[in-house]
C-alpha positions in Angstrom: 6.2 83.3 85.9 9.7 82.1 86.9 10.8 82.0 83.3 9.5 85.5 82.7 11.4 86.9 85.7 14.6 85.1 84.6 14.2 86.4 81.0 13.7 89.9 82.3 16.7 89.6 84.5 18.8 88.4 81.6 17.6 91.3 79.4 18.4 93.7 82.2 21.9 92.2 82.6 22.5 92.5 78.9 21.3 96.1 78.9 23.6 97.0 81.8 26.5 95.2 80.2 25.9 97.0 76.9 25.6 100.3 78.7 28.9 99.7 80.4 30.6 98.8 77.1 29.2 101.9 75.4 30.2 104.1 78.3 33.7 102.6 78.1 33.8 103.3 74.3 33.1 107.0 74.8 36.2 108.8 75.9 36.8 112.1 77.4 37.0 115.5 75.8 40.5 116.7 76.6 41.1 120.5 76.6 44.7 121.1 75.8 46.9 124.3 75.6 49.0 124.9 72.4 51.2 127.7 71.3 49.4 130.1 69.0 52.2 130.9 66.6 54.3 127.8 65.9 53.5 126.6 62.4 53.9 124.0 60.9 53.2 122.4 64.3 50.1 124.3 65.1 47.7 126.4 62.8 45.1 127.8 65.2 42.9 129.2 62.4 42.3 125.7 61.0 42.9 123.6 64.1 45.6 121.7 62.2 49.3 121.2 62.2 51.8 118.4 62.9 51.4 118.5 66.7 47.6 118.9 66.7 47.1 116.0 64.4 49.6 113.7 66.2 48.1 114.4 69.6 44.5 114.4 68.4 44.9 111.0 66.6 46.8 109.5 69.5 44.0 110.5 71.9 41.3 109.2 69.5 42.9 105.7 69.5 41.1 105.0 72.8 38.1 107.2 72.2 39.2 110.6 73.5 38.7 113.8 71.6 41.0 116.8 71.6 39.7 120.3 72.3 42.6 122.7 71.6 43.1 126.2 73.1 45.7 128.6 72.0 48.0 130.8 74.0 51.2 132.8 73.6 53.9 130.2 74.1 54.9 131.4 77.6 51.3 131.1 78.8 50.9 127.4 77.8 52.3 126.0 81.1 50.5 128.8 83.1 47.1 127.7 81.6 47.7 124.2 83.0 48.8 125.5 86.4 45.7 127.6 86.7 43.4 124.8 85.7 42.2 126.4 82.5 43.0 123.2 80.6 43.3 119.5 81.2 46.6 119.2 79.3 49.4 121.1 77.7 51.7 120.6 74.8 54.8 121.6 76.9 55.9 122.6 80.3 58.0 125.6 79.0 61.0 124.2 80.8 59.4 124.1 84.3 58.7 120.8 86.1 54.9 120.8 86.4 54.5 117.6 88.4 53.9 119.5 91.6 50.9 121.0 89.8 49.4 117.6 89.0 51.1 116.9 85.6 51.6 113.4 84.3 54.1 113.5 81.4 53.4 111.6 78.2 55.8 110.4 75.6 57.2 112.9 73.1 54.7 113.7 70.3 57.1 115.9 68.3 60.7 116.9 68.4 61.8 120.6 68.5 65.4 121.0 67.2 66.5 124.4 68.5 69.6 126.1 67.0 71.2 129.5 66.8 70.9 131.1 63.3 72.9 134.0 62.0 73.4 135.7 58.6 76.2 133.9 56.7 77.9 137.3 55.8 78.5 137.9 59.5 80.9 134.9 59.7 79.9 134.3 63.4 81.1 131.2 65.2 78.9 130.1 68.1 80.4 127.1 69.9 80.3 128.1 73.5 78.1 130.5 75.6 81.0 133.0 75.6 80.6 133.3 71.8 77.3 135.1 72.4 79.0 137.9 74.3 78.1 141.3 72.8 75.6 139.8 70.4 71.8 140.5 70.4 69.6 137.4 70.4 65.9 137.2 69.5 64.2 134.0 70.5 60.9 132.2 71.1 59.2 132.7 74.5 60.6 130.6 77.4 64.0 130.0 75.9 65.9 131.8 78.7 64.4 129.4 81.2 65.2 126.4 79.1 68.8 127.3 78.3 70.1 129.4 81.2 73.7 128.5 80.7 73.7 129.9 77.2 71.2 132.8 77.6 71.7 133.9 81.2 74.6 136.2 80.4 72.8 137.6 77.3 69.8 138.4 79.4 72.0 140.1 82.1 73.6 142.2 79.4 70.2 143.3 78.1 70.8 141.8 74.7 68.1 139.1 74.8 64.6 139.5 73.4 61.7 137.1 73.3 59.1 137.2 70.6 55.9 135.1 70.4 55.4 135.8 66.7 58.3 133.9 65.2 57.8 135.4 61.8 59.3 138.5 63.2 62.5 136.6 64.0 63.0 135.9 60.3 62.3 139.5 59.2 64.4 141.2 61.8 67.4 138.9 61.2 67.2 139.5 57.5 67.2 143.2 58.1 70.2 142.9 60.5 68.4 144.2 63.5 69.5 141.3 65.6 72.7 139.3 65.4 71.3 135.8 66.2 67.9 134.0 66.2 67.2 131.0 68.4 64.5 128.9 66.8 63.5 125.4 65.9 64.9 124.5 62.5 61.5 123.5 61.0 59.7 126.6 62.3 62.4 128.9 61.0 62.3 127.3 57.5 58.5 127.6 57.4 58.6 131.3 58.1 61.5 131.8 55.7 59.4 130.4 52.9 56.5 132.6 54.0 58.9 135.6 54.0 59.9 134.8 50.4 56.3 134.5 49.3 55.4 137.8 50.9 58.4 139.8 49.7 59.2 138.2 46.4 62.8 137.6 47.4 64.5 134.9 49.5 66.1 135.3 52.9 69.7 136.3 52.9 71.9 133.1 53.3 72.0 132.0 56.9 74.2 129.6 59.0 72.8 127.3 61.7 74.8 126.8 64.9 73.8 123.7 66.8 74.4 124.2 70.5 72.7 121.3 72.3 71.7 117.7 71.8 68.1 117.2 70.8 66.3 115.9 73.9 62.8 114.3 73.1 61.9 114.9 76.8 62.2 118.7 76.5 58.7 119.1 74.9 56.7 116.2 76.3 52.9 116.8 76.5 51.4 116.6 80.0 48.0 115.6 81.3 46.1 116.0 84.5 44.5 112.6 84.3 47.0 109.7 84.4 44.7 107.3 82.5 44.3 109.7 79.6 48.1 110.1 79.6 48.4 106.3 79.4 45.8 106.1 76.6 47.7 108.9 74.7 50.9 107.0 75.0 49.3 103.8 73.7 47.8 105.8 70.7 51.1 107.4 70.0 52.9 104.1 69.9 50.3 102.8 67.5 50.7 105.9 65.2 54.4 105.3 65.0 54.1 101.5 64.4 51.5 102.0 61.7 53.5 104.6 59.8 50.8 107.2 60.3 53.1 109.3 62.4 55.5 109.7 59.5 52.6 110.5 57.1 51.5 113.4 59.3 55.0 114.9 59.3 55.4 114.4 55.6 52.0 116.1 54.9 53.3 119.4 56.3 57.1 119.2 55.5 57.0 117.8 52.0 54.8 120.6 50.5 
């Protein structure tokens, strides 16, 4: 009788231990806000893109799964502040720690530059060089670069556009003087423009105006443990070479 009870207790202990291990192995489903028009970083129609794959695989490293939601870029941080999602790809230039955000390491780098038609011979080296010029940009840029764009906004010459394909088309037509865009995104839409129209974009010139800061577009999480798990997964992706593979998959086409 004693042996039977001891055996039963051992089996119960093993069952509980196994249950705990299984529970630990199953991660959380992480709902996360992404911009809805920023290829090749996000392709909402196929739930793919550089940023989605990097973040999804980094979360999966410790058993979590990514559930993406897509918003106009300016609404990405708002969706986090209003608790529509557990995480967001960026804070849009606003410190979201007061709203419960725990910032992760940078998953991707956005390299924003001013772009103009080469035939205009524009020189953009200081904020004053934008005086009198019309600028079209991605949403949230004025908040992120107030020193450069503040005077343009005050002059009524600044326009934000969620659909960045429009930036390429309107610059090519000369409707705006300058585009502010990430280099990779602009090149993607330039190739798309050529495919759709049968002719290439008029030659353009890039005007770098700020140092690339990896912290500008860090993802943020409501749960600090999930943030830590994400950071561990991201570190592994980079160490294994998988991070580079994901980038090359989209940029070397």
